[in-house]
N, CA, C and O atoms as a printed pandas DataFrame, in Angstrom:
     atom_number atom_name residue_name chain_id  residue_number  x_coord  y_coord  z_coord
0              1         N          MET        A               1    1.041   -1.163   -0.016
1              2        CA          MET        A               1    0.020    0.115   -0.086
2              3         C          MET        A               1    0.634    1.172    0.034
3              4         O          MET        A               1    1.452    1.227    0.952
4              5         N          THR        A               2    0.480    2.167   -0.702
5              6        CA          THR        A               2    1.505    3.336   -0.802
6              7         C          THR        A               2    1.182    4.350    0.045
7              8         O          THR        A               2   -0.029    4.198    0.203
8              9         N          GLU        A               3    1.561    5.400    0.759
9             10        CA          GLU        A               3    1.441    6.237    1.402
10            11         C          GLU        A               3   -0.270    6.925    1.054
11            12         O          GLU        A               3   -1.140    6.858    1.923
12            13         N          LYS        A               4   -0.504    7.477   -0.145
13            14        CA          LYS        A               4   -1.676    7.915   -0.973
14            15         C          LYS        A               4   -3.356    6.965   -0.107
15            16         O          LYS        A               4   -4.437    7.442    0.239
16            17         N          GLN        A               5   -2.913    5.790   -0.060
17            18        CA          GLN        A               5   -4.268    4.187    0.130
18            19         C          GLN        A               5   -4.656    4.157    1.709
19            20         O          GLN        A               5   -5.718    3.748    2.178
20            21         N          LEU        A               6   -3.590    4.664    2.386
21            22        CA          LEU        A               6   -3.476    4.617    3.603
22            23         C          LEU        A               6   -4.627    5.399    4.371
23            24         O          LEU        A               6   -4.569    6.624    4.269
24            25         N          PRO        A               7   -5.653    4.872    5.116
25            26        CA          PRO        A               7   -6.655    5.752    5.627
26            27         C          PRO        A               7   -6.049    6.254    6.923
27            28         O          PRO        A               7   -5.209    5.575    7.514
28            29         N          SER        A               8   -6.523    7.611    7.444
29            30        CA          SER        A               8   -6.411    8.696    8.350
30            31         C          SER        A               8   -6.865    8.256    9.575
31            32         O          SER        A               8   -7.916    8.868    9.764
32            33         N          PRO        A               9   -6.742    7.849   10.099
33            34        CA          PRO        A               9   -7.271    7.477   11.598
34            35         C          PRO        A               9   -8.101    8.240   12.248
35            36         O          PRO        A               9   -8.121    9.352   11.721
36            37         N          ALA        A              10   -8.742    8.170   13.076
37            38        CA          ALA        A              10   -9.473    9.420   13.485
38            39         C          ALA        A              10   -8.744   10.464   14.528
39            40         O          ALA        A              10   -8.183    9.883   15.457
40            41         N          PRO        A              11   -8.679   11.452   14.539
41            42        CA          PRO        A              11   -8.339   12.771   15.686
42            43         C          PRO        A              11   -8.157   11.849   16.865
43            44         O          PRO        A              11   -8.815   10.830   17.070
44            45         N          LEU        A              12   -7.366   12.238   17.475
45            46        CA          LEU        A              12   -6.851   11.463   18.916
46            47         C          LEU        A              12   -7.541   12.674   20.109
47            48         O          LEU        A              12   -7.409   13.896   20.179
48            49         N          ASP        A              13   -8.197   11.826   20.833
49            50        CA          ASP        A              13   -8.882   12.853   21.849
50            51         C          ASP        A              13   -7.955   13.364   22.826
51            52         O          ASP        A              13   -7.052   12.863   23.497
52            53         N          PRO        A              14   -8.537   14.709   22.681
53            54        CA          PRO        A              14   -7.437   15.054   24.233
54            55         C          PRO        A              14   -7.560   15.449   25.643
55            56         O          PRO        A              14   -7.138   16.321   26.403
56            57         N          GLU        A              15   -8.706   13.902   25.656
57            58        CA          GLU        A              15   -9.179   13.910   26.876
58            59         C          GLU        A              15   -8.961   12.103   27.031
59            60         O          GLU        A              15   -9.205   11.470   28.058
60            61         N          MET        A              16   -8.441   11.515   25.715
61            62        CA          MET        A              16   -7.968   10.284   26.068
62            63         C          MET        A              16   -7.573    9.563   27.390
63            64         O          MET        A              16   -8.194    8.696   28.006
64            65         N          PHE        A              17   -6.086   10.290   27.731
65            66        CA          PHE        A              17   -5.558    9.882   29.419
66            67         C          PHE        A              17   -6.343   10.660   30.347
67            68         O          PHE        A              17   -6.171   11.878   30.374
68            69         N          ASP        A              18   -7.278   10.049   31.196
69            70        CA          ASP        A              18   -7.833   10.860   32.228
70            71         C          ASP        A              18   -6.760   11.217   33.465
71            72         O          ASP        A              18   -6.004   10.366   33.934
72            73         N          PRO        A              19   -6.819   12.785   33.979
73            74        CA          PRO        A              19   -5.589   13.048   34.524
74            75         C          PRO        A              19   -5.730   11.736   36.187
75            76         O          PRO        A              19   -4.686   11.493   36.793
76            77         N          VAL        A              20   -6.650   11.286   36.516
77            78        CA          VAL        A              20   -6.538   10.164   37.604
78            79         C          VAL        A              20   -6.635    9.001   36.738
79            80         O          VAL        A              20   -7.635    8.363   37.068
80            81         N          CYS        A              21   -6.189    8.604   36.036
81            82        CA          CYS        A              21   -5.905    7.802   34.992
82            83         C          CYS        A              21   -5.083    6.523   35.759
83            84         O          CYS        A              21   -3.892    6.786   35.599
84            85         N          PRO        A              22   -5.187    5.437   36.411
85            86        CA          PRO        A              22   -4.129    4.544   36.818
86            87         C          PRO        A              22   -2.970    4.234   36.545
87            88         O          PRO        A              22   -2.291    3.537   37.299
88            89         N          SER        A              23   -2.462    4.798   35.184
89            90        CA          SER        A              23   -1.589    4.425   34.457
90            91         C          SER        A              23   -0.281    4.655   35.122
91            92         O          SER        A              23    0.720    4.009   34.813
92            93         N          PRO        A              24   -0.297    5.956   36.413
93            94        CA          PRO        A              24    1.507    5.352   37.401
94            95         C          PRO        A              24    1.569    4.727   38.194
95            96         O          PRO        A              24    2.560    4.391   38.843
96            97         N          LEU        A              25   -0.063    4.291   38.357
97            98        CA          LEU        A              25    0.572    3.154   39.271
98            99         C          LEU        A              25    0.349    1.999   39.031
99           100         O          LEU        A              25    0.214    1.238   39.989
100          101         N          VAL        A              26    0.195    1.288   37.149
101          102        CA          VAL        A              26    0.345    0.126   36.869
102          103         C          VAL        A              26    2.207   -0.161   37.424
103          104         O          VAL        A              26    3.149    0.529   37.034
104          105         N          PRO        A              27    2.304   -1.343   38.388
105          106        CA          PRO        A              27    3.499   -1.567   38.538
106          107         C          PRO        A              27    4.880   -2.159   37.619
107          108         O          PRO        A              27    6.067   -2.262   37.929
108          109         N          PHE        A              28    4.114   -2.494   36.329
109          110        CA          PHE        A              28    4.729   -2.851   35.346
110          111         C          PHE        A              28    5.448   -1.636   34.344
111          112         O          PHE        A              28    4.645   -0.772   33.994
112          113         N          ARG        A              29    6.846   -1.467   33.848
113          114        CA          ARG        A              29    7.222   -0.567   33.711
114          115         C          ARG        A              29    7.537   -1.245   32.067
115          116         O          ARG        A              29    8.057   -2.360   32.096
116          117         N          ILE        A              30    7.277   -0.690   30.749
117          118        CA          ILE        A              30    7.424   -0.702   29.142
118          119         C          ILE        A              30    8.382    0.718   28.873
119          120         O          ILE        A              30    7.720    1.754   28.807
120          121         N          GLY        A              31    9.801    0.850   28.722
121          122        CA          GLY        A              31   10.259    2.149   28.582
122          123         C          GLY        A              31    9.964    3.066   29.819
123          124         O          GLY        A              31   10.098    2.731   30.996
124          125         N          ASP        A              32    9.654    3.957   29.477
125          126        CA          ASP        A              32   10.084    4.906   30.506
126          127         C          ASP        A              32    8.203    5.626   30.910
127          128         O          ASP        A              32    7.282    5.202   30.211
128          129         N          LYS        A              33    7.911    6.627   32.002
129          130        CA          LYS        A              33    6.910    6.511   31.831
130          131         C          LYS        A              33    5.900    6.983   31.286
131          132         O          LYS        A              33    4.762    6.867   31.739
132          133         N          TRP        A              34    6.343    7.832   29.784
133          134        CA          TRP        A              34    4.667    8.113   29.040
134          135         C          TRP        A              34    5.090    6.801   27.948
135          136         O          TRP        A              34    4.253    6.614   27.066
136          137         N          ALA        A              35    5.965    6.141   27.937
137          138        CA          ALA        A              35    6.133    4.328   26.940
138          139         C          ALA        A              35    4.239    3.997   26.587
139          140         O          ALA        A              35    3.769    3.703   25.488
140          141         N          THR        A              36    3.804    4.093   27.328
141          142        CA          THR        A              36    2.817    3.068   27.501
142          143         C          THR        A              36    1.754    3.873   27.158
143          144         O          THR        A              36    0.911    3.310   26.460
144          145         N          LEU        A              37    1.507    5.217   27.490
145          146        CA          LEU        A              37    0.623    6.180   26.874
146          147         C          LEU        A              37    1.157    6.480   25.001
147          148         O          LEU        A              37    0.355    6.482   24.068
148          149         N          ILE        A              38    2.404    6.666   24.889
149          150        CA          ILE        A              38    2.247    6.524   23.330
150          151         C          ILE        A              38    2.040    5.324   22.862
151          152         O          ILE        A              38    1.659    5.466   21.700
152          153         N          LEU        A              39    2.087    4.154   23.156
153          154        CA          LEU        A              39    1.598    3.114   22.190
154          155         C          LEU        A              39    0.506    3.023   22.268
155          156         O          LEU        A              39    0.069    2.502   21.242
156          157         N          ARG        A              40   -0.918    3.460   23.579
157          158        CA          ARG        A              40   -1.981    3.559   23.115
158          159         C          ARG        A              40   -2.439    4.599   22.077
159          160         O          ARG        A              40   -3.496    4.444   21.466
160          161         N          CYS        A              41   -1.390    5.980   21.822
161          162        CA          CYS        A              41   -1.775    6.976   21.211
162          163         C          CYS        A              41   -1.525    6.514   19.117
163          164         O          CYS        A              41   -1.737    7.110   18.061
164          165         N          LEU        A              42   -1.031    5.273   19.492
165          166        CA          LEU        A              42   -0.422    4.693   18.263
166          167         C          LEU        A              42   -1.267    3.215   17.688
167          168         O          LEU        A              42   -1.099    2.664   16.600
168          169         N          GLN        A              43   -2.397    2.720   19.028
169          170        CA          GLN        A              43   -2.756    1.487   18.505
170          171         C          GLN        A              43   -3.834    1.611   17.221
171          172         O          GLN        A              43   -4.019    0.584   16.567
172          173         N          ASP        A              44   -4.477    2.708   16.879
173          174        CA          ASP        A              44   -4.964    2.707   15.861
174          175         C          ASP        A              44   -4.483    3.510   13.976
175          176         O          ASP        A              44   -4.946    3.713   12.854
176          177         N          GLY        A              45   -3.237    3.681   14.839
177          178        CA          GLY        A              45   -2.371    3.997   13.044
178          179         C          GLY        A              45   -1.563    4.834   13.669
179          180         O          GLY        A              45   -1.360    5.185   14.832
180          181         N          PRO        A              46   -0.923    5.196   12.033
181          182        CA          PRO        A              46    0.386    5.982   12.526
182          183         C          PRO        A              46   -0.413    7.452   12.737
183          184         O          PRO        A              46   -1.462    7.875   12.250
184          185         N          ARG        A              47    0.471    7.990   13.599
185          186        CA          ARG        A              47    0.568    9.844   14.222
186          187         C          ARG        A              47    1.619   10.731   13.935
187          188         O          ARG        A              47    2.625   10.112   13.590
188          189         N          ARG        A              48    1.744   11.802   13.948
189          190        CA          ARG        A              48    2.747   12.558   13.638
190          191         C          ARG        A              48    2.564   13.193   15.194
191          192         O          ARG        A              48    1.714   13.046   16.072
192          193         N          PHE        A              49    4.030   14.114   15.048
193          194        CA          PHE        A              49    4.885   14.139   16.614
194          195         C          PHE        A              49    3.580   15.109   17.064
195          196         O          PHE        A              49    2.971   14.790   18.085
196          197         N          SER        A              50    3.119   16.391   16.234
197          198        CA          SER        A              50    2.195   17.078   16.873
198          199         C          SER        A              50    0.701   16.874   17.236
199          200         O          SER        A              50   -0.065   17.679   17.765
200          201         N          GLU        A              51    0.449   15.471   16.782
201          202        CA          GLU        A              51   -1.036   14.736   17.203
202          203         C          GLU        A              51   -0.768   14.253   18.474
203          204         O          GLU        A              51   -1.539   14.558   19.384
204          205         N          LEU        A              52    0.670   13.203   18.801
205          206        CA          LEU        A              52    0.600   12.661   19.597
206          207         C          LEU        A              52    0.690   13.917   21.134
207          208         O          LEU        A              52    0.513   13.465   22.265
208          209         N          LYS        A              53    0.919   15.130   20.963
209          210        CA          LYS        A              53    1.022   16.029   22.129
210          211         C          LYS        A              53   -0.267   16.055   22.628
211          212         O          LYS        A              53   -0.391   15.800   23.826
212          213         N          VAL        A              54   -1.597   16.394   21.755
213          214        CA          VAL        A              54   -2.519   16.443   22.232
214          215         C          VAL        A              54   -3.161   15.710   23.274
215          216         O          VAL        A              54   -3.828   16.387   24.056
216          217         N          PRO        A              55   -3.118   14.661   23.434
217          218        CA          PRO        A              55   -3.915   13.400   24.427
218          219         C          PRO        A              55   -2.371   13.348   25.433
219          220         O          PRO        A              55   -2.389   12.826   26.549
220          221         N          LEU        A              56   -1.571   13.733   25.063
221          222        CA          LEU        A              56   -0.342   13.685   25.993
222          223         C          LEU        A              56    0.113   14.831   26.042
223          224         O          LEU        A              56    1.183   15.080   25.488
224          225         N          ARG        A              57   -0.764   16.026   26.880
225          226        CA          ARG        A              57   -0.793   17.334   26.785
226          227         C          ARG        A              57    0.688   17.928   28.058
227          228         O          ARG        A              57    1.476   18.826   27.759
228          229         N          GLU        A              58    0.710   17.464   28.867
229          230        CA          GLU        A              58    1.644   17.426   29.833
230          231         C          GLU        A              58    3.066   16.841   29.918
231          232         O          GLU        A              58    3.865   16.804   30.853
232          233         N          ILE        A              59    3.168   16.168   28.001
233          234        CA          ILE        A              59    4.830   16.023   28.241
234          235         C          ILE        A              59    5.538   16.946   27.575
235          236         O          ILE        A              59    5.149   17.646   26.640
236          237         N          THR        A              60    6.445   16.925   28.018
237          238        CA          THR        A              60    7.196   18.150   26.914
238          239         C          THR        A              60    7.822   17.782   25.527
239          240         O          THR        A              60    8.047   16.588   25.329
240          241         N          ALA        A              61    8.134   18.718   24.516
241          242        CA          ALA        A              61    8.550   18.245   23.545
242          243         C          ALA        A              61   10.056   17.093   23.592
243          244         O          ALA        A              61   10.309   16.110   22.896
244          245         N          LYS        A              62   10.766   17.684   24.624
245          246        CA          LYS        A              62   12.165   16.657   24.821
246          247         C          LYS        A              62   11.899   14.938   25.193
247          248         O          LYS        A              62   12.445   13.878   24.885
248          249         N          SER        A              63   10.540   15.434   26.173
249          250        CA          SER        A              63   10.553   14.013   26.429
250          251         C          SER        A              63    9.683   13.258   25.951
251          252         O          SER        A              63    9.648   12.062   26.242
252          253         N          LEU        A              64    8.711   13.908   25.020
253          254        CA          LEU        A              64    8.109   12.976   23.742
254          255         C          LEU        A              64    9.157   11.913   22.998
255          256         O          LEU        A              64    9.186   10.683   23.052
256          257         N          THR        A              65   10.293   13.177   22.041
257          258        CA          THR        A              65   11.433   13.049   21.280
258          259         C          THR        A              65   12.157   11.853   22.084
259          260         O          THR        A              65   12.281   10.856   21.372
260          261         N          GLN        A              66   12.719   11.688   23.523
261          262        CA          GLN        A              66   13.572   10.716   23.924
262          263         C          GLN        A              66   12.627    9.900   24.136
263          264         O          GLN        A              66   13.289    8.886   23.914
264          265         N          SER        A              67   11.209    9.355   24.487
265          266        CA          SER        A              67   10.091    8.489   24.603
266          267         C          SER        A              67   10.396    7.406   23.171
267          268         O          SER        A              67   10.766    6.238   23.051
268          269         N          LEU        A              68   10.006    8.539   22.192
269          270        CA          LEU        A              68    9.957    7.853   20.451
270          271         C          LEU        A              68   10.951    6.830   20.467
271          272         O          LEU        A              68   10.717    5.649   20.726
272          273         N          ARG        A              69   12.348    7.433   20.111
273          274        CA          ARG        A              69   13.267    7.653   20.383
274          275         C          ARG        A              69   13.854    6.149   21.251
275          276         O          ARG        A              69   14.839    5.595   20.761
276          277         N          GLY        A              70   13.407    5.723   22.143
277          278        CA          GLY        A              70   13.663    4.565   23.106
278          279         C          GLY        A              70   12.398    3.805   22.895
279          280         O          GLY        A              70   12.338    2.652   23.321
280          281         N          LEU        A              71   11.682    4.179   22.461
281          282        CA          LEU        A              71   10.314    3.007   21.592
282          283         C          LEU        A              71   10.670    2.462   20.379
283          284         O          LEU        A              71   10.495    1.253   20.227
284          285         N          GLU        A              72   11.232    3.255   19.306
285          286        CA          GLU        A              72   11.957    3.012   18.155
286          287         C          GLU        A              72   13.088    2.062   18.550
287          288         O          GLU        A              72   13.249    0.955   18.036
288          289         N          ARG        A              73   13.972    2.667   19.649
289          290        CA          ARG        A              73   15.060    1.579   19.663
290          291         C          ARG        A              73   15.037    0.283   20.022
291          292         O          ARG        A              73   15.891   -0.532   19.674
292          293         N          ASP        A              74   13.546   -0.091   21.108
293          294        CA          ASP        A              74   13.540   -1.101   21.583
294          295         C          ASP        A              74   12.441   -2.157   20.713
295          296         O          ASP        A              74   11.979   -3.251   21.036
296          297         N          GLY        A              75   12.219   -1.189   19.288
297          298        CA          GLY        A              75   11.258   -2.195   18.379
298          299         C          GLY        A              75   10.391   -2.511   18.600
299          300         O          GLY        A              75   10.021   -3.664   18.376
300          301         N          PHE        A              76    9.391   -1.244   19.364
301          302        CA          PHE        A              76    8.081   -1.298   19.078
302          303         C          PHE        A              76    7.409    0.114   18.454
303          304         O          PHE        A              76    6.182    0.200   18.410
304          305         N          VAL        A              77    8.080    0.991   18.072
305          306        CA          VAL        A              77    7.994    2.041   17.085
306          307         C          VAL        A              77    8.699    2.264   15.596
307          308         O          VAL        A              77    9.862    2.110   15.225
308          309         N          ALA        A              78    7.757    2.601   15.052
309          310        CA          ALA        A              78    8.933    2.771   13.336
310          311         C          ALA        A              78    8.896    4.132   13.237
311          312         O          ALA        A              78    7.785    4.575   13.529
312          313         N          ARG        A              79    9.815    5.077   12.891
313          314        CA          ARG        A              79    9.719    6.362   12.448
314          315         C          ARG        A              79    9.604    6.046   10.588
315          316         O          ARG        A              79   10.198    5.196    9.924
316          317         N          THR        A              80    8.819    6.875   10.243
317          318        CA          THR        A              80    8.724    7.246    8.609
318          319         C          THR        A              80    9.251    8.220    8.210
319          320         O          THR        A              80    9.279    8.818    9.285
320          321         N          GLU        A              81    9.647    8.804    7.610
321          322        CA          GLU        A              81    9.882   10.164    6.988
322          323         C          GLU        A              81    9.552   10.300    5.412
323          324         O          GLU        A              81    9.961    9.513    4.558
324          325         N          TYR        A              82    8.870   11.253    5.209
325          326        CA          TYR        A              82    8.089   11.428    4.089
326          327         C          TYR        A              82    8.795   12.728    3.608
327          328         O          TYR        A              82    9.103   13.586    4.435
328          329         N          GLU        A              83    9.117   12.922    1.978
329          330        CA          GLU        A              83    9.438   13.869    1.866
330          331         C          GLU        A              83    8.400   14.977    0.938
331          332         O          GLU        A              83    8.169   16.179    1.064
332          333         N          THR        A              84    8.074   14.268    0.278
333          334        CA          THR        A              84    6.534   15.234   -0.686
334          335         C          THR        A              84    5.181   14.738    0.152
335          336         O          THR        A              84    4.915   13.707    0.769
336          337         N          PRO        A              85    4.485   15.922   -0.113
337          338        CA          PRO        A              85    5.111   16.958   -0.692
338          339         C          PRO        A              85    5.711   18.019    0.358
339          340         O          PRO        A              85    6.444   18.906   -0.080
340          341         N          ALA        A              86    5.468   17.963    1.505
341          342        CA          ALA        A              86    6.019   18.224    2.044
342          343         C          ALA        A              86    6.388   17.424    3.424
343          344         O          ALA        A              86    5.706   16.593    4.024
344          345         N          ARG        A              87    7.519   17.875    3.694
345          346        CA          ARG        A              87    8.680   17.034    4.429
346          347         C          ARG        A              87    7.464   16.784    5.643
347          348         O          ARG        A              87    6.652   17.632    6.014
348          349         N          ARG        A              88    7.585   15.418    6.126
349          350        CA          ARG        A              88    6.809   15.007    7.730
350          351         C          ARG        A              88    7.206   13.611    7.702
351          352         O          ARG        A              88    7.533   12.837    6.803
352          353         N          VAL        A              89    7.021   13.488    9.541
353          354        CA          VAL        A              89    7.613   12.164   10.248
354          355         C          VAL        A              89    6.043   11.505   10.934
355          356         O          VAL        A              89    5.262   12.231   11.549
356          357         N          GLU        A              90    5.874   10.498   10.764
357          358        CA          GLU        A              90    4.806    9.569   11.469
358          359         C          GLU        A              90    5.555    8.401   12.200
359          360         O          GLU        A              90    6.666    7.982   11.877
360          361         N          TYR        A              91    4.975    8.053   12.974
361          362        CA          TYR        A              91    5.342    6.884   14.077
362          363         C          TYR        A              91    4.169    6.470   14.251
363          364         O          TYR        A              91    3.134    7.066   14.548
364          365         N          ALA        A              92    4.487    4.957   13.963
365          366        CA          ALA        A              92    3.077    4.002   13.745
366          367         C          ALA        A              92    4.127    2.527   14.866
367          368         O          ALA        A              92    5.240    2.418   15.380
368          369         N          LEU        A              93    3.368    2.028   14.781
369          370        CA          LEU        A              93    3.902    0.742   15.739
370          371         C          LEU        A              93    3.912   -0.086   14.819
371          372         O          LEU        A              93    3.348   -0.027   13.727
372          373         N          THR        A              94    5.131   -1.578   15.635
373          374        CA          THR        A              94    5.827   -2.269   14.858
374          375         C          THR        A              94    5.030   -3.653   15.542
375          376         O          THR        A              94    4.525   -3.838   16.649
376          377         N          PRO        A              95    5.186   -4.571   14.256
377          378        CA          PRO        A              95    4.352   -6.106   14.801
378          379         C          PRO        A              95    4.806   -6.063   16.394
379          380         O          PRO        A              95    3.873   -6.315   17.156
380          381         N          LEU        A              96    6.234   -5.755   17.104
381          382        CA          LEU        A              96    6.362   -6.570   18.468
382          383         C          LEU        A              96    5.287   -5.412   18.958
383          384         O          LEU        A              96    4.108   -5.616   19.245
384          385         N          GLY        A              97    5.987   -4.143   18.983
385          386        CA          GLY        A              97    4.680   -3.088   19.182
386          387         C          GLY        A              97    3.221   -3.249   19.611
387          388         O          GLY        A              97    2.660   -2.751   20.587
388          389         N          ARG        A              98    2.715   -4.083   18.633
389          390        CA          ARG        A              98    1.098   -4.244   18.617
390          391         C          ARG        A              98    0.997   -5.109   19.409
391          392         O          ARG        A              98    0.059   -5.054   20.203
392          393         N          GLY        A              99    2.170   -6.481   19.472
393          394        CA          GLY        A              99    2.194   -7.295   20.376
394          395         C          GLY        A              99    1.926   -6.953   21.757
395          396         O          GLY        A              99    1.456   -7.789   22.529
396          397         N          LEU        A             100    2.202   -5.757   22.114
397          398        CA          LEU        A             100    2.067   -5.485   23.589
398          399         C          LEU        A             100    0.756   -5.307   23.828
399          400         O          LEU        A             100    0.221   -5.936   24.741
400          401         N          LEU        A             101    0.059   -4.443   23.059
401          402        CA          LEU        A             101   -1.400   -4.247   23.578
402          403         C          LEU        A             101   -2.497   -4.827   24.378
403          404         O          LEU        A             101   -3.310   -4.293   25.132
404          405         N          GLY        A             102   -2.329   -5.972   24.047
405          406        CA          GLY        A             102   -3.048   -7.440   24.993
406          407         C          GLY        A             102   -2.281   -7.287   26.379
407          408         O          GLY        A             102   -2.984   -7.230   27.388
408          409         N          PRO        A             103   -1.134   -7.229   26.491
409          410        CA          PRO        A             103   -0.314   -7.458   28.237
410          411         C          PRO        A             103   -0.885   -5.941   28.472
411          412         O          PRO        A             103   -1.652   -5.953   29.435
412          413         N          LEU        A             104   -0.746   -4.589   27.869
413          414        CA          LEU        A             104   -1.071   -3.654   28.322
414          415         C          LEU        A             104   -2.783   -3.832   28.923
415          416         O          LEU        A             104   -2.915   -3.717   30.142
416          417         N          ASP        A             105   -3.790   -4.048   28.260
417          418        CA          ASP        A             105   -4.588   -4.656   28.308
418          419         C          ASP        A             105   -4.964   -5.217   29.668
419          420         O          ASP        A             105   -5.650   -4.686   30.542
420          421         N          ALA        A             106   -4.308   -6.528   29.661
421          422        CA          ALA        A             106   -4.253   -7.088   30.981
422          423         C          ALA        A             106   -3.404   -6.088   32.257
423          424         O          ALA        A             106   -3.797   -6.164   33.421
424          425         N          ALA        A             107   -2.590   -5.457   31.994
425          426        CA          ALA        A             107   -1.858   -4.715   33.138
426          427         C          ALA        A             107   -2.873   -3.907   33.666
427          428         O          ALA        A             107   -3.266   -3.982   34.830
428          429         N          CYS        A             108   -3.370   -3.011   32.679
429          430        CA          CYS        A             108   -4.453   -1.941   32.956
430          431         C          CYS        A             108   -6.164   -2.732   33.545
431          432         O          CYS        A             108   -6.979   -2.064   34.181
432          433         N          GLU        A             109   -6.324   -3.726   33.288
433          434        CA          GLU        A             109   -7.256   -4.720   33.974
434          435         C          GLU        A             109   -6.966   -4.427   35.467
435          436         O          GLU        A             109   -7.532   -3.577   36.153
436          437         N          TRP        A             110   -6.144   -5.139   35.787
437          438        CA          TRP        A             110   -5.368   -5.383   37.280
438          439         C          TRP        A             110   -5.200   -4.519   37.974
439          440         O          TRP        A             110   -5.321   -4.668   39.190
440          441         N          THR        A             111   -4.820   -3.169   37.338
441          442        CA          THR        A             111   -4.542   -1.939   38.383
442          443         C          THR        A             111   -5.648   -1.471   38.211
443          444         O          THR        A             111   -5.718   -0.326   38.657
444          445         N          ARG        A             112   -6.855   -1.950   37.619
445          446        CA          ARG        A             112   -8.402   -1.171   38.025
446          447         C          ARG        A             112   -8.840   -2.106   38.893
447          448         O          ARG        A             112   -9.713   -1.650   39.630
448          449         N          GLU        A             113   -8.555   -3.317   39.107
449          450        CA          GLU        A             113   -9.136   -4.172   40.186
450          451         C          GLU        A             113   -8.271   -4.012   41.620
451          452         O          GLU        A             113   -8.747   -4.555   42.616
452          453         N          HIS        A             114   -7.095   -3.324   41.727
453          454        CA          HIS        A             114   -6.306   -3.727   42.778
454          455         C          HIS        A             114   -5.982   -2.083   42.780
455          456         O          HIS        A             114   -4.966   -1.687   43.350
456          457         N          TRP        A             115   -7.002   -1.025   42.034
457          458        CA          TRP        A             115   -6.801    0.255   42.625
458          459         C          TRP        A             115   -6.394    0.837   43.780
459          460         O          TRP        A             115   -5.665    1.823   43.890
460          461         N          ASP        A             116   -6.973    0.086   44.770
461          462        CA          ASP        A             116   -7.041    0.940   46.380
462          463         C          ASP        A             116   -6.200    0.307   47.010
463          464         O          ASP        A             116   -5.935    0.683   48.151
464          465         N          GLU        A             117   -5.628   -0.684   46.525
465          466        CA          GLU        A             117   -4.799   -1.805   47.694
466          467         C          GLU        A             117   -3.227   -0.781   46.912
467          468         O          GLU        A             117   -2.237   -0.338   47.493
468          469         N          LEU        A             118   -3.591   -0.723   45.528
469          470        CA          LEU        A             118   -1.778    0.182   45.369
470          471         C          LEU        A             118   -1.778    1.135   45.862
471          472         O          LEU        A             118   -0.854    1.300   46.659
472          473         N          LEU        A             119   -3.114    2.674   45.628
473          474        CA          LEU        A             119   -3.189    3.807   46.586
474          475         C          LEU        A             119   -2.501    3.677   47.899
475          476         O          LEU        A             119   -1.596    4.449   48.215
476          477         N          ASP        A             120   -2.955    2.617   48.746
477          478        CA          ASP        A             120   -2.675    2.751   50.150
478          479         C          ASP        A             120   -1.524    2.432   50.005
479          480         O          ASP        A             120   -0.783    3.295   50.474
480          481         N          ALA        A             121   -0.686    1.099   49.320
481          482        CA          ALA        A             121    0.804    0.645   49.510
482          483         C          ALA        A             121    1.258    1.928   49.218
483          484         O          ALA        A             121    2.178    2.069   50.024
484          485         N          GLN        A             122    1.167    3.139   48.443
485          486        CA          GLN        A             122    2.084    4.066   47.526
486          487         C          GLN        A             122    2.291    5.304   48.790
487          488         O          GLN        A             122    3.292    5.927   49.142
488          489         N          GLU        A             123    0.425    5.336   49.419
489          490        CA          GLU        A             123    0.299    6.435   50.608
490          491         C          GLU        A             123    1.573    6.287   51.809
491          492         O          GLU        A             123    2.246    7.133   52.399
492          493         N          ALA        A             124    1.523    4.126   51.867
493          494        CA          ALA        A             124    2.254    3.893   53.046
494          495         C          ALA        A             124    3.653    4.661   52.697
495          496         O          ALA        A             124    4.264    5.547   53.295
496          497         N          GLY        A             125    3.922    3.908   51.399
497          498        CA          GLY        A             125    5.511    3.912   51.228
498          499         C          GLY        A             125    5.910    5.552   51.331
499          500         O          GLY        A             125    6.944    6.058   51.767
500          501         N          ALA        A             126    5.127    5.970   50.963
501          502        CA          ALA        A             126    5.729    7.533   50.181
502          503         C          ALA        A             126    5.632    8.153   52.213
503          504         O          ALA        A             126    6.386    9.087   52.485
504          505         N          ALA        A             127    5.061    7.791   52.967
505          506        CA          ALA        A             127    4.586    8.230   54.740
506          507         C          ALA        A             127    6.015    7.648   55.350
507          508         O          ALA        A             127    6.641    8.323   56.168
508          509         N          GLY        A             128    6.443    6.484   54.947
509          510        CA          GLY        A             128    7.870    5.990   55.289
510          511         C          GLY        A             128    8.778    6.679   54.513
511          512         O          GLY        A             128    9.847    6.277   54.971
512          513         N          LEU        A             129    8.997    7.335   53.772
513          514        CA          LEU        A             129   10.705    8.132   52.983
514          515         C          LEU        A             129   10.769    9.310   53.993
515          516         O          LEU        A             129    9.729    9.533   54.613
516          517         N          PRO        A             130   11.575    9.897   54.179
517          518        CA          PRO        A             130   12.131   10.974   54.527
518          519         C          PRO        A             130   11.354   12.413   53.774
519          520         O          PRO        A             130   11.323   12.556   52.551
520          521         N          GLY        A             131   11.017   12.976   54.325
521          522        CA          GLY        A             131   10.154   13.978   54.096
522          523         C          GLY        A             131    8.666   13.373   53.648
523          524         O          GLY        A             131    7.984   14.248   53.114
524          525         N          GLY        A             132    8.093   12.247   53.730
525          526        CA          GLY        A             132    6.832   12.138   54.080
526          527         C          GLY        A             132    5.979   12.371   55.254
527          528         O          GLY        A             132    6.238   12.702   56.411
528          529         N          SER        A             133    4.828   12.090   54.594
529          530        CA          SER        A             133    3.677   12.637   56.123
530          531         C          SER        A             133    3.860   12.009   57.753
531          532         O          SER        A             133    3.546   12.441   58.862
532          533         N          GLY        A             134    4.514   10.804   57.275
533          534        CA          GLY        A             134    4.803    9.987   58.626
534          535         C          GLY        A             134    6.444    9.921   58.933
535          536         O          GLY        A             134    6.945    9.039   59.631
536          537         N          SER        A             135    6.914   10.589   58.539
537          538        CA          SER        A             135    8.069   10.953   59.201
538          539         C          SER        A             135    8.551   11.523   60.017
539          540         O          SER        A             135    7.886   12.488   60.392
540          541         N          ARG        A             136    9.944   11.289   60.765
541          542        CA          ARG        A             136   10.112   12.025   62.019
542          543         C          ARG        A             136   10.657   13.453   62.059
543          544         O          ARG        A             136   10.783   14.036   63.135
């Protein structure tokens, strides 16, 4: 399929990630803090850098660049540069990256089921750290 034959995915929803989303609580990490969210943004098709910034509004350009490079290095994301008619770059999941979506779904479901326990554990852990609410 050539570039012109590929259908464009629907625009990303700026609210696709709830500010109280359980993703920071997931005890499993793939890449960095933003990697799993980027993978979710790419699940419906290739995206440009500026499109990824919409739902990831709190990420800096530097962090997004670093995360994309890490995901590309690890084989989860492919970067494609188009020269005509105007230069543009798109990022897409590789088959390896697409294979992570099922395990991510399972991790998210597990996190939802254990949300209260995870919050309690993190609060208890933070209370025991220097400067935490439970320190002397």
